[in-house]
ROSE-4610 file (N, C-alpha, C; in Angstrom, 1 decimal, always signed):
// ROSE-4610
residu = [M/M/M/Q/Q/Q/F/F/F/D/D/D/P/P/P/N/N/N/R/R/R/N/N/N/I/I/I/N/N/N/M/M/M/L/L/L/L/L/L/V/V/V/K/K/K/T/T/T/I/I/I/T/T/T/Q/Q/Q/S/S/S/S/S/S/S/S/S/D/D/D/Q/Q/Q/R/R/R/K/K/K/G/G/G/R/R/R/A/A/A/G/G/G/R/R/R/T/T/T/D/D/D/A/A/A/G/G/G/K/K/K/C/C/C/F/F/F/R/R/R/L/L/L/Y/Y/Y/S/S/S/S/S/S/E/E/E/T/T/T/Y/Y/Y/D/D/D/K/K/K/M/M/M/E/E/E/R/R/R/N/N/N/S/S/S/R/R/R/P/P/P/E/E/E/I/I/I/L/L/L/R/R/R/V/V/V/H/H/H/L/L/L/G/G/G/H/H/H/A/A/A/L/L/L/L/L/L/K/K/K/L/L/L/M/M/M/E/E/E/L/L/L/G/G/G/V/V/V/V/V/V/P/P/P/L/L/L/E/E/E/F/F/F/D/D/D/F/F/F/V/V/V/Q/Q/Q/S/S/S/P/P/P/S/S/S/R/R/R/D/D/D/L/L/L/L/L/L/D/D/D/A/A/A/A/A/A/M/M/M/E/E/E/T/T/T/L/L/L/E/E/E/S/S/S/V/V/V/G/G/G/A/A/A/V/V/V/V/V/V/G/G/G/R/R/R/K/K/K/I/I/I/T/T/T/E/E/E/L/L/L/G/G/G/K/K/K/W/W/W/I/I/I/A/A/A/K/K/K/L/L/L/P/P/P/I/I/I/D/D/D/P/P/P/K/K/K/F/F/F/G/G/G/K/K/K/F/F/F/I/I/I/H/H/H/D/D/D/A/A/A/I/I/I/K/K/K/D/D/D/G/G/G/I/I/I/V/V/V/I/I/I/E/E/E/A/A/A/I/I/I/I/I/I/L/L/L/S/S/S/A/A/A/C/C/C/C/C/C/T/T/T/A/A/A/G/G/G/G/G/G/S/S/S/I/I/I/F/F/F/Y/Y/Y/R/R/R/S/S/S/G/G/G/T/T/T/D/D/D/E/E/E/E/E/E/K/K/K/S/S/S/L/L/L/A/A/A/D/D/D/K/K/K/R/R/R/K/K/K/I/I/I/R/R/R/F/F/F/C/C/C/H/H/H/E/E/E/G/G/G/G/G/G/I/I/I/S/S/S]
num = [1/1/1/2/2/2/3/3/3/4/4/4/5/5/5/6/6/6/7/7/7/8/8/8/9/9/9/10/10/10/11/11/11/12/12/12/13/13/13/14/14/14/15/15/15/16/16/16/17/17/17/18/18/18/19/19/19/20/20/20/21/21/21/22/22/22/23/23/23/24/24/24/25/25/25/26/26/26/27/27/27/28/28/28/29/29/29/30/30/30/31/31/31/32/32/32/33/33/33/34/34/34/35/35/35/36/36/36/37/37/37/38/38/38/39/39/39/40/40/40/41/41/41/42/42/42/43/43/43/44/44/44/45/45/45/46/46/46/47/47/47/48/48/48/49/49/49/50/50/50/51/51/51/52/52/52/53/53/53/54/54/54/55/55/55/56/56/56/57/57/57/58/58/58/59/59/59/60/60/60/61/61/61/62/62/62/63/63/63/64/64/64/65/65/65/66/66/66/67/67/67/68/68/68/69/69/69/70/70/70/71/71/71/72/72/72/73/73/73/74/74/74/75/75/75/76/76/76/77/77/77/78/78/78/79/79/79/80/80/80/81/81/81/82/82/82/83/83/83/84/84/84/85/85/85/86/86/86/87/87/87/88/88/88/89/89/89/90/90/90/91/91/91/92/92/92/93/93/93/94/94/94/95/95/95/96/96/96/97/97/97/98/98/98/99/99/99/100/100/100/101/101/101/102/102/102/103/103/103/104/104/104/105/105/105/106/106/106/107/107/107/108/108/108/109/109/109/110/110/110/111/111/111/112/112/112/113/113/113/114/114/114/115/115/115/116/116/116/117/117/117/118/118/118/119/119/119/120/120/120/121/121/121/122/122/122/123/123/123/124/124/124/125/125/125/126/126/126/127/127/127/128/128/128/129/129/129/130/130/130/131/131/131/132/132/132/133/133/133/134/134/134/135/135/135/136/136/136/137/137/137/138/138/138/139/139/139/140/140/140/141/141/141/142/142/142/143/143/143/144/144/144/145/145/145/146/146/146/147/147/147/148/148/148/149/149/149/150/150/150/151/151/151/152/152/152/153/153/153/154/154/154/155/155/155/156/156/156/157/157/157/158/158/158/159/159/159/160/160/160/161/161/161/162/162/162/163/163/163/164/164/164/165/165/165/166/166/166/167/167/167/168/168/168/169/169/169/170/170/170/171/171/171/172/172/172/173/173/173/174/174/174/175/175/175/176/176/176/177/177/177/178/178/178/179/179/179/180/180/180]
x = [+0.7/+0.1/+0.8/+0.8/+1.0/-0.2/+0.3/-0.8/-0.7/-1.4/-0.8/-1.9/-0.9/-1.5/-2.7/-2.0/-2.6/-4.0/-4.0/-5.9/-6.4/-5.5/-5.9/-6.6/-5.4/-6.5/-4.8/-5.2/-4.0/-4.5/-3.3/-3.2/-2.6/-3.1/-1.7/-1.6/+0.3/+1.1/+2.1/+2.5/+2.9/+4.4/+5.3/+6.6/+7.6/+8.8/+10.5/+10.4/+10.3/+10.8/+12.0/+12.5/+13.8/+14.5/+15.8/+17.2/+16.7/+16.5/+16.2/+15.0/+13.7/+13.1/+13.4/+14.1/+14.9/+15.6/+16.5/+17.3/+16.3/+15.6/+14.4/+13.8/+13.4/+13.1/+13.9/+15.5/+16.4/+16.4/+16.0/+16.9/+15.7/+14.2/+13.5/+13.8/+15.1/+15.1/+15.8/+15.5/+16.4/+16.2/+14.9/+14.7/+14.2/+13.6/+13.5/+13.8/+14.8/+15.8/+16.3/+17.1/+17.9/+17.6/+17.6/+17.2/+18.0/+17.3/+18.2/+17.1/+17.8/+17.3/+17.3/+16.5/+16.4/+15.7/+16.4/+15.9/+15.5/+14.7/+14.7/+14.7/+16.2/+16.2/+17.9/+18.8/+20.2/+20.5/+21.8/+22.5/+22.7/+22.6/+22.5/+21.1/+20.1/+18.8/+18.9/+19.4/+19.2/+20.3/+21.1/+21.8/+20.9/+20.3/+19.2/+18.4/+18.4/+17.0/+17.0/+16.2/+16.3/+16.6/+17.5/+18.0/+17.3/+16.2/+14.6/+13.9/+12.6/+11.4/+10.8/+10.6/+10.0/+8.9/+9.0/+7.9/+6.4/+6.0/+4.7/+3.5/+3.7/+3.2/+4.0/+4.6/+5.1/+4.8/+4.1/+3.8/+2.0/+1.7/-0.1/-0.8/-1.8/-3.2/-3.1/-3.3/-2.8/-4.2/-5.3/-6.7/-6.8/-7.0/-7.1/-6.1/-4.3/-4.2/-4.3/-5.2/-5.5/-6.6/-7.3/-8.9/-8.4/-7.3/-7.0/-6.7/-5.5/-5.1/-6.4/-7.0/-8.3/-9.1/-9.2/-10.4/-9.4/-7.9/-7.5/-6.9/-7.5/-7.8/-6.5/-5.8/-4.3/-5.1/-4.6/-4.4/-3.3/-3.7/-2.7/-1.8/-2.5/-1.7/-0.5/-0.4/+0.4/+1.5/+1.1/+1.2/+3.1/+4.0/+5.3/+5.4/+5.2/+5.3/+7.1/+7.6/+9.5/+9.3/+8.4/+9.2/+7.9/+7.9/+6.7/+6.5/+5.5/+4.5/+4.7/+4.7/+5.1/+3.3/+3.1/+2.3/+1.2/+1.4/+0.9/-0.1/+0.7/-0.2/-0.5/-0.6/-1.4/-2.8/-2.5/-3.5/-4.4/-4.0/-5.0/-5.5/-5.2/-6.0/-7.1/-6.6/-7.4/-8.9/-8.8/-9.2/-10.5/-9.9/-10.4/-11.9/-11.3/-12.0/-12.9/-12.6/-13.7/-14.8/-14.0/-15.4/-16.4/-15.8/-16.6/-17.2/-17.2/-18.0/-17.5/-16.4/-15.7/-15.0/-14.9/-14.5/-14.7/-15.1/-16.3/-15.4/-14.7/-14.4/-13.0/-11.9/-11.0/-11.2/-12.5/-12.9/-13.7/-13.3/-14.0/-15.7/-16.2/-17.2/-17.8/-19.2/-20.0/-19.3/-19.6/-19.0/-17.8/-17.5/-15.4/-15.1/-15.6/-15.5/-15.4/-16.8/-17.2/-16.1/-16.0/-15.0/-13.9/-12.9/-11.8/-11.7/-12.7/-12.9/-12.5/-12.7/-12.9/-11.3/-10.6/-8.9/-8.7/-9.3/-9.6/-9.9/-9.2/-9.1/-10.6/-10.7/-11.9/-13.2/-12.7/-13.6/-14.7/-13.9/-14.9/-15.3/-15.1/-15.7/-16.9/-17.1/-18.2/-19.0/-18.3/-19.4/-20.1/-19.2/-19.7/-20.8/-20.7/-21.5/-22.7/-22.6/-24.5/-24.5/-23.9/-24.4/-25.4/-24.8/-25.1/-26.9/-26.8/-28.1/-29.1/-28.6/-29.5/-29.5/-28.9/-29.0/-28.6/-27.4/-26.3/-24.9/-24.9/-23.8/-22.4/-23.1/-22.4/-21.8/-22.0/-22.2/-20.6/-21.3/-20.4/-18.7/-18.8/-17.5/-16.7/-18.0/-17.0/-16.6/-17.2/-16.7/-15.4/-15.1/-14.0/-13.3/-13.0/-12.2/-11.8/-12.1/-12.1/-11.2/-11.5/-10.9/-9.5/-9.0/-7.8/-6.7/-7.4/-6.8/-5.6/-4.6/-3.1/-3.2/-4.0/-3.4/-5.0/-4.7/-6.1/-6.4/-8.4/-9.1/-9.2/-8.8/-9.3/-8.3/-8.4/-6.9/-8.0/-6.8/-7.2/-6.7/-6.7/-6.0/-6.6/-5.5/-5.5/-4.8/-4.8/-4.0/-4.1/-3.2/-3.9/-5.5/-5.4/-6.1/-7.5/-7.9/-8.6/-8.8/-7.9/-8.0/-9.3/-8.6/-9.0/-10.4/-11.0/-12.5/-13.2/-12.4/-13.2/-13.3/-12.6/-12.2/-13.8/-13.7/-14.9/-16.4/-16.3/-17.4/-18.2/-17.2/-17.6/-17.8/-17.9/-17.5/-19.4/-20.6/-21.7/-22.2/-21.3/-21.7/-21.3/-20.3/-19.9/-20.6/-20.6/-21.1/-20.4/-20.3/-19.0/-19.2/-19.9/-20.7/-20.9/-20.5/-21.0/-22.2/-23.1/-24.6/-24.8/-26.0/-26.5/-27.9]
y = [-1.4/-0.1/+1.5/+2.4/+3.4/+4.6/+6.0/+6.9/+8.0/+8.3/+8.9/+10.6/+11.3/+12.0/+13.4/+13.5/+13.9/+13.2/+12.0/+11.4/+11.8/+11.5/+11.3/+9.9/+8.8/+7.5/+6.4/+5.3/+4.8/+4.0/+3.6/+2.4/+1.3/+0.2/-1.2/-0.8/-0.8/-0.4/-1.6/-1.7/-2.7/-2.0/-2.3/-1.7/-2.9/-2.1/-3.3/-3.4/-5.0/-4.8/-4.6/-4.6/-4.0/-5.4/-4.7/-5.7/-6.2/-6.1/-6.7/-7.6/-7.2/-7.9/-9.5/-9.1/-10.2/-11.1/-10.4/-11.8/-12.0/-11.9/-12.6/-13.6/-13.1/-14.5/-15.1/-15.2/-16.1/-16.9/-16.4/-17.5/-17.8/-18.3/-18.9/-20.3/-20.0/-21.2/-22.2/-23.6/-24.5/-24.5/-23.6/-24.3/-25.0/-26.1/-27.1/-28.4/-28.0/-29.0/-28.6/-29.0/-28.2/-27.5/-26.4/-25.5/-24.5/-23.7/-22.7/-21.6/-20.6/-19.8/-18.9/-18.7/-18.2/-16.6/-16.0/-14.4/-14.1/-13.8/-13.3/-11.9/-11.2/-10.0/-10.4/-8.8/-9.0/-8.3/-8.5/-7.8/-6.7/-5.9/-4.4/-4.0/-4.4/-4.4/-4.5/-5.3/-5.8/-4.6/-3.9/-3.0/-1.4/-1.6/-0.3/-0.4/-1.4/-1.5/-0.5/+0.2/+0.3/-0.5/-0.3/-1.5/-1.4/-0.5/-1.4/-0.6/-0.9/-0.2/+1.0/+1.4/+3.3/+2.2/+2.4/+1.7/+2.1/+1.2/+1.9/+2.8/+3.3/+4.2/+5.6/+5.4/+6.5/+6.8/+5.6/+5.1/+5.1/+5.2/+5.3/+6.1/+6.7/+7.4/+7.3/+8.0/+8.0/+7.8/+7.7/+7.6/+6.5/+5.2/+4.2/+4.2/+4.4/+3.9/+4.7/+5.7/+6.7/+6.2/+5.6/+5.2/+3.8/+2.7/+2.2/+2.1/+3.4/+3.9/+4.2/+5.3/+5.7/+4.3/+3.3/+2.3/+1.4/+2.1/+1.5/+2.1/+3.5/+4.3/+5.3/+4.7/+5.9/+7.1/+8.3/+9.9/+9.6/+9.7/+9.1/+11.0/+12.2/+12.8/+13.4/+12.6/+12.5/+11.2/+10.3/+8.7/+8.8/+8.2/+8.1/+7.3/+7.5/+6.4/+6.1/+4.6/+5.0/+5.7/+6.0/+6.5/+7.7/+8.8/+9.5/+10.6/+10.5/+11.0/+13.0/+13.5/+14.9/+15.2/+15.9/+16.5/+17.5/+17.6/+17.8/+16.8/+15.9/+14.5/+13.9/+13.6/+13.7/+14.4/+15.6/+16.4/+16.5/+16.2/+16.0/+14.8/+13.8/+12.6/+13.0/+13.5/+13.7/+14.8/+15.7/+16.1/+15.5/+14.5/+13.5/+12.7/+11.9/+10.9/+12.6/+13.7/+14.3/+14.5/+14.7/+14.7/+13.8/+12.7/+11.6/+10.8/+11.2/+11.2/+9.9/+9.9/+9.0/+9.5/+10.4/+11.2/+12.4/+12.7/+14.2/+14.7/+16.3/+16.5/+15.8/+14.9/+14.7/+13.0/+12.6/+11.2/+10.5/+9.4/+7.7/+8.0/+7.6/+7.9/+6.3/+5.7/+3.9/+4.0/+5.3/+4.9/+4.9/+5.7/+5.5/+4.0/+3.4/+2.2/+1.1/+1.1/+0.5/+0.5/+1.6/+2.0/+1.6/+1.1/+0.5/-0.8/-1.4/-2.9/-3.3/-2.4/-2.5/-2.1/-3.1/-3.0/-1.9/-1.1/+0.3/+1.2/+2.8/+3.9/+4.4/+5.3/+5.5/+6.2/+7.0/+7.5/+6.3/+5.3/+3.9/+3.3/+3.2/+2.9/+3.4/+4.5/+5.6/+5.5/+5.5/+5.0/+3.9/+2.4/+1.6/+1.4/+1.5/+2.0/+2.6/+3.6/+4.4/+3.5/+3.3/+1.8/+0.9/+0.2/-0.7/-0.6/+0.8/+1.2/+1.7/+2.0/+2.1/+1.1/-0.2/-1.6/-1.7/-0.6/-1.1/-1.4/-2.3/-2.4/-3.2/-4.2/-4.4/-3.6/-2.8/-1.9/-0.4/-0.4/+0.6/-0.2/-1.5/-2.3/-2.6/-2.3/-2.5/-1.3/+0.0/+0.9/+1.6/+0.9/+1.4/+0.7/-0.3/-1.5/-0.4/-0.2/+0.4/+1.3/+2.5/+3.6/+3.3/+2.4/+1.9/+1.6/+1.2/+0.3/+1.6/+1.0/+1.8/+2.6/+1.8/+1.9/+1.7/+1.9/+1.7/+0.5/+0.4/-1.0/-1.7/-1.0/-1.9/-2.2/-3.5/-4.2/-4.1/-3.6/-3.8/-5.1/-5.7/-6.7/-7.0/-8.1/-7.6/-7.3/-7.3/-6.4/-4.9/-4.2/-2.6/-3.1/-4.0/-3.8/-3.9/-4.6/-5.1/-4.3/-3.2/-2.3/-1.1/-1.3/+0.2/-0.1/-1.1/-1.7/-1.7/-2.0/-1.7/-0.2/+0.3/+2.0/+2.5/+1.9/+2.7/+2.1/+0.6/+0.6/+1.1/+1.6/+2.3/+4.1/+4.0/+5.8/+6.0/+5.2/+5.7/+5.9/+4.8/+5.1/+6.5/+7.3/+8.6/+9.7/+10.9/+11.6/+13.0/+13.8/+15.2/+15.4/+15.7/+16.4/+15.6/+14.4/+12.8/+12.5/+13.0/+12.7/+12.2/+11.5/+10.4/+11.2]
z = [+0.0/+0.0/+0.0/-0.9/-0.5/-0.6/+0.0/+0.1/-0.9/-1.9/-3.2/-2.4/-2.4/-2.2/-2.9/-3.7/-5.0/-4.8/-5.3/-5.3/-3.7/-2.3/-1.4/-0.8/-1.2/-1.4/-1.4/-0.4/-0.4/-1.3/-2.3/-4.0/-3.1/-4.3/-3.9/-5.8/-5.1/-6.6/-7.0/-8.4/-8.6/-8.6/-7.8/-8.0/-7.6/-7.9/-7.6/-6.4/-5.6/-4.0/-4.1/-2.7/-2.4/-1.8/-1.8/-1.6/-0.4/+0.8/+1.8/+1.9/+0.7/+0.9/+0.0/-1.4/-2.0/-1.4/-0.4/+0.5/+1.8/+2.0/+2.8/+1.9/+0.6/-0.3/-0.6/-0.6/-0.8/+0.2/+1.5/+2.5/+2.9/+1.6/+2.2/+1.1/+0.6/-0.5/+0.7/+0.1/+1.1/+2.6/+3.0/+4.3/+5.3/+4.3/+5.2/+4.3/+3.4/+2.5/+1.6/+0.7/-0.1/-1.2/-1.4/-1.9/-3.1/-4.1/-4.6/-5.0/-5.2/-5.6/-7.1/-7.7/-9.2/-9.0/-9.2/-9.7/-10.9/-11.3/-12.9/-12.8/-12.3/-12.6/-12.6/-13.2/-13.8/-12.3/-11.6/-10.7/-10.5/-11.8/-11.9/-11.7/-11.4/-11.1/-9.1/-9.0/-7.6/-7.1/-8.2/-7.3/-7.2/-8.2/-8.2/-7.4/-6.9/-6.0/-4.3/-4.0/-2.9/-1.6/-1.0/+0.2/+1.2/+1.8/+2.3/+2.3/+2.5/+2.2/+3.4/+3.1/+4.2/+4.8/+6.3/+7.0/+6.8/+6.7/+6.3/+6.8/+8.0/+8.5/+8.0/+7.2/+6.6/+5.0/+4.5/+3.3/+3.1/+4.5/+3.6/+4.4/+4.8/+5.1/+6.3/+7.1/+8.4/+9.0/+8.7/+9.3/+10.0/+9.0/+9.8/+10.8/+10.9/+12.2/+13.2/+13.2/+14.3/+14.8/+14.0/+14.3/+14.9/+14.9/+15.5/+17.3/+17.0/+18.4/+19.0/+18.7/+19.5/+19.9/+19.8/+19.4/+20.9/+20.9/+22.0/+22.9/+22.8/+24.1/+24.2/+23.3/+22.8/+22.4/+22.9/+22.0/+21.0/+19.2/+18.5/+18.2/+18.8/+18.3/+19.8/+20.6/+21.7/+21.2/+20.7/+20.5/+20.1/+20.8/+20.5/+19.5/+18.2/+17.0/+17.2/+16.7/+16.0/+15.4/+14.2/+13.2/+12.6/+13.3/+13.6/+12.1/+11.9/+10.3/+10.9/+10.0/+10.4/+10.7/+11.4/+12.5/+11.3/+10.1/+8.8/+8.7/+8.5/+7.9/+9.1/+10.1/+11.8/+11.6/+11.5/+11.1/+10.2/+8.9/+8.0/+7.9/+8.5/+8.6/+10.1/+10.8/+11.8/+11.4/+9.9/+9.9/+8.4/+8.3/+7.5/+8.1/+9.4/+10.4/+11.0/+10.8/+11.4/+10.5/+9.6/+8.2/+8.0/+8.2/+8.0/+9.4/+10.5/+11.5/+12.2/+12.2/+12.9/+14.0/+14.0/+15.1/+15.4/+16.3/+16.9/+18.4/+18.4/+19.5/+20.3/+18.7/+19.0/+20.0/+19.6/+20.5/+19.1/+19.6/+18.3/+18.6/+18.1/+17.6/+17.6/+17.3/+17.7/+15.9/+15.0/+13.4/+13.4/+14.2/+13.7/+14.1/+15.5/+16.0/+14.9/+14.2/+13.2/+12.1/+11.8/+10.2/+10.8/+12.3/+12.7/+12.2/+12.2/+11.8/+10.6/+9.8/+8.2/+8.2/+7.4/+6.9/+5.2/+5.2/+4.2/+5.0/+3.8/+4.2/+4.6/+5.6/+6.6/+5.5/+4.7/+4.0/+2.9/+2.5/+2.2/+3.2/+4.4/+5.3/+5.6/+5.4/+5.7/+4.6/+3.7/+2.0/+2.2/+2.9/+2.9/+3.6/+4.8/+5.8/+5.5/+4.7/+4.5/+3.3/+2.4/+1.6/+1.9/+3.2/+4.2/+4.1/+4.8/+5.5/+4.2/+2.6/+1.3/+0.9/+1.0/+0.0/-1.0/-0.8/-2.0/-2.2/-0.4/+0.1/-1.7/-2.3/-3.1/-4.2/-4.4/-5.3/-4.7/-3.6/-2.9/-2.4/-2.4/-1.9/-3.4/-4.3/-5.7/-6.4/-5.6/-6.4/-5.5/-4.5/-3.4/-3.7/-4.4/-4.8/-6.1/-6.7/-8.4/-7.6/-6.4/-6.5/-5.9/-5.4/-4.8/-5.7/-6.8/-8.1/-8.4/-8.3/-8.7/-9.9/-10.8/-12.3/-12.6/-14.4/-14.5/-14.5/-14.3/-14.1/-14.9/-16.1/-17.6/-18.0/-18.6/-19.6/-20.8/-22.3/-23.3/-24.3/-24.3/-25.0/-26.5/-27.3/-28.7/-29.3/-30.9/-31.5/-31.7/-32.3/-32.5/-33.1/-33.9/-35.0/-34.5/-33.5/-32.5/-31.1/-30.9/-30.1/-30.7/-31.8/-32.5/-32.8/-33.5/-33.9/-32.1/-31.1/-30.2/-29.6/-29.6/-29.5/-30.7/-32.1/-33.1/-32.1/-31.8/-31.3/-30.1/-28.9/-28.2/-28.3/-29.4/-29.4/-29.5/-30.0/-29.9/-28.3/-27.5/-25.6/-24.9/-26.0/-25.0/-25.3/-24.9/-25.1/-24.4/-25.3/-25.1/-23.2/-23.0/-22.0/-20.7/-21.6/-20.0/-19.5/-20.5/-20.1/-21.3/-21.0/-22.3/-22.7]
């Protein structure tokens, strides 16, 4: 997971592993019996990898972490993190929690406790909570999942000619103003 501040969401991104991850995986080869490790990249690629990954607390939106701390009775803005996020990020996360109703007056609400049980961004937790009441929870879960996808959720296979033909067939469903 990685937080994208431009889109204000956590995303699953496909990215190169770190050297420490690679070494850990190598260590698994032969753990219970003789084994070998085959790496599908060059030593030059390995040398270009980051040595270690950044701590998760510095990579994700802090809303869910703050909710979990509050659920445990910890005041997150006073918590002594091993690698502390910036005060601006903590304040932004708290503002998000207040805007969705998970926190009121720096205290966790019943909604916040419910959202804290979900392993997702609190905004999507609120969205799903409201969707349950409206009877559209499946649609909300699908939309939430689509919003956290790092790249395009659409895969276009085929030759260039097949892709071009598919594009031409979709034109009749397009409207310049986005309204049909």
